[in-house]
Structure formats: C-alpha cells, structure tokens
C-alpha positions as CSV (number, residue, x, y, z in Angstrom):
1,E,-51.3,127.3,-5.1
2,T,-51.7,128.1,-8.4
3,F,-49.7,131.3,-8.0
4,Y,-46.9,129.6,-6.1
5,L,-44.3,129.0,-9.2
6,E,-41.4,127.3,-8.5
7,D,-39.8,129.2,-10.5
8,G,-41.0,132.6,-9.3
9,N,-38.2,134.8,-7.8
10,V,-40.1,136.5,-5.1
11,E,-42.6,135.3,-2.4
12,V,-45.3,138.0,-1.8
13,L,-47.4,137.7,1.8
14,C,-51.0,138.6,1.7
15,G,-52.2,137.8,5.4
16,N,-52.2,133.8,5.5
17,T,-51.4,133.4,1.9
18,M,-48.0,132.9,-0.3
19,F,-47.8,133.8,-3.4
20,R,-44.2,133.4,-5.2
21,V,-44.1,134.8,-8.7
22,H,-41.8,136.7,-10.9
23,T,-40.2,140.4,-10.4
24,S,-40.0,140.8,-14.0
25,I,-42.8,139.7,-15.4
26,L,-44.9,141.8,-12.5
27,S,-43.0,144.9,-13.5
28,F,-43.8,144.7,-17.1
29,H,-47.7,144.8,-16.4
30,S,-47.5,147.5,-13.3
31,P,-45.5,150.7,-13.0
32,A,-46.5,150.8,-9.2
33,L,-45.4,147.0,-8.7
34,H,-41.9,148.1,-10.6
35,R,-41.6,150.6,-8.3
36,V,-42.2,148.4,-5.4
37,F,-39.7,145.9,-6.2
38,A,-37.0,148.0,-7.5
39,Q,-37.2,150.8,-4.1
40,I,-37.2,146.8,-2.0
41,S,-34.0,145.8,-2.2
42,L,-34.5,142.2,-2.6
43,A,-31.2,140.9,-1.6
44,M,-31.9,142.3,2.2
45,A,-35.6,140.6,2.3
46,D,-36.0,138.0,4.4
47,S,-35.6,134.8,2.2
48,P,-36.7,131.7,4.1
49,N,-37.6,129.5,1.0
50,G,-34.6,130.3,-0.8
51,C,-36.2,133.6,-2.6
52,P,-37.2,137.0,-1.0
53,R,-40.0,137.7,1.4
54,I,-41.9,140.9,1.1
55,L,-45.3,141.4,3.0
56,S,-48.3,142.9,1.3
57,S,-51.3,145.0,2.5
58,D,-53.5,143.0,0.0
59,L,-56.1,140.7,0.5
60,A,-54.9,137.7,-1.0
61,G,-58.4,137.3,-3.3
62,D,-57.4,140.7,-4.8
63,F,-54.1,139.9,-5.6
64,A,-54.8,136.5,-6.5
65,T,-57.4,138.8,-8.9
66,L,-54.3,140.7,-10.4
67,L,-51.8,137.6,-11.0
68,K,-55.0,136.2,-12.9
69,V,-55.0,139.0,-15.0
70,I,-51.4,139.1,-15.8
71,Y,-50.6,135.1,-15.6
72,L,-53.8,133.8,-17.5
73,P,-54.4,135.0,-21.2
74,G,-58.6,135.7,-21.5
75,F,-59.4,136.5,-18.3
76,P,-61.0,138.4,-17.2
77,A,-63.5,137.6,-20.3
78,K,-63.4,140.4,-22.5
79,N,-67.3,139.6,-23.6
80,K,-69.2,138.6,-20.4
81,V,-69.2,141.0,-16.9
82,P,-67.3,139.0,-14.3
83,D,-69.5,138.8,-10.9
84,F,-69.3,141.5,-8.5
85,T,-66.8,139.7,-5.9
86,T,-64.2,139.9,-9.1
87,F,-65.5,143.1,-10.6
88,S,-65.1,144.9,-7.5
89,S,-61.2,142.8,-6.9
90,L,-60.6,144.0,-10.7
91,L,-61.3,147.5,-10.0
92,R,-59.3,148.0,-6.6
93,I,-56.2,146.1,-8.0
94,T,-55.7,147.7,-11.3
95,T,-56.5,151.0,-9.7
96,K,-53.8,150.3,-7.3
97,Y,-51.2,149.0,-9.1
98,E,-51.8,151.5,-12.0
99,M,-53.2,149.0,-14.8
100,P,-55.4,151.4,-16.6
101,T,-55.7,149.3,-19.7
102,V,-57.4,146.4,-17.4
103,R,-59.7,148.7,-16.1
104,S,-60.6,150.2,-18.9
105,Q,-61.7,147.0,-20.6
106,L,-63.5,145.9,-17.7
107,L,-65.5,149.0,-17.5
108,E,-66.3,149.2,-21.0
109,V,-67.7,145.3,-20.9
110,V,-69.8,146.7,-17.9
111,R,-70.9,149.7,-19.7
112,D,-72.1,147.2,-22.7
113,A,-73.8,145.1,-20.8
114,Y,-75.9,147.9,-18.9
115,P,-76.4,150.5,-21.4
116,E,-77.8,154.1,-19.8
117,T,-81.0,154.1,-21.9
118,F,-83.8,151.9,-22.6
119,E,-84.4,152.4,-26.2
C-alpha cells in the first residue's frame, strides 16, 4: 500500500506484490533503473490498470526497501545500524541498481558500529 502511488506512471510487479511508482524519480536515483525504463518501451507494455506494467525478478521486500531509500528521507537512519534483514536487502538492491552512495553510507554505519579492534 505504501508504494502504490496513484500518480505513478509505471507498475512494477515483484512476485505477488504490485508497486506503482514514478519512472523519473527512480531513474534519477539509479542508472540501472534508468536503463531499464529506457530500453523497455513503456508504451508497448501491458497496461491493465491504465499505466504500463513491468515484471521484476526482485523480491518484493528488496524492492520495497529500495523504494524506502528513494522516497523516504532519512531511510535508513545514518547513525543507526539497520537490522540484518534490512541491511542485507539494502546491500543486494543498491548493488544491483548501481547506487554506490547509499551502499557506502550503509557500510560506513556498520563499520562505525563494529570497530575492527577492541582498543
């Protein structure tokens, strides 16, 4: 429900979960998604709900985490280590969609929380 936006211009189906989002916003944050939207002729895609639908091989939870990073300012919190599920999801999805800044920030938070030495 959180990421089925009425003014979105594309639906992304991940398994049994449908997201309706904005191609321009996702493309701005991810070069890989920009290429996906550019190479798929959205005008020719299935449009059962009035906008194009593309199928994704991503897990719905991973894609939802990606959308949280893009749409929700302050996610993940910069000074708090996320739970393992969120952490692993973020590493997978930010690597896949070429978002090195988000990935680097996440790894920095973890490095700060778990120092390499016990001095």
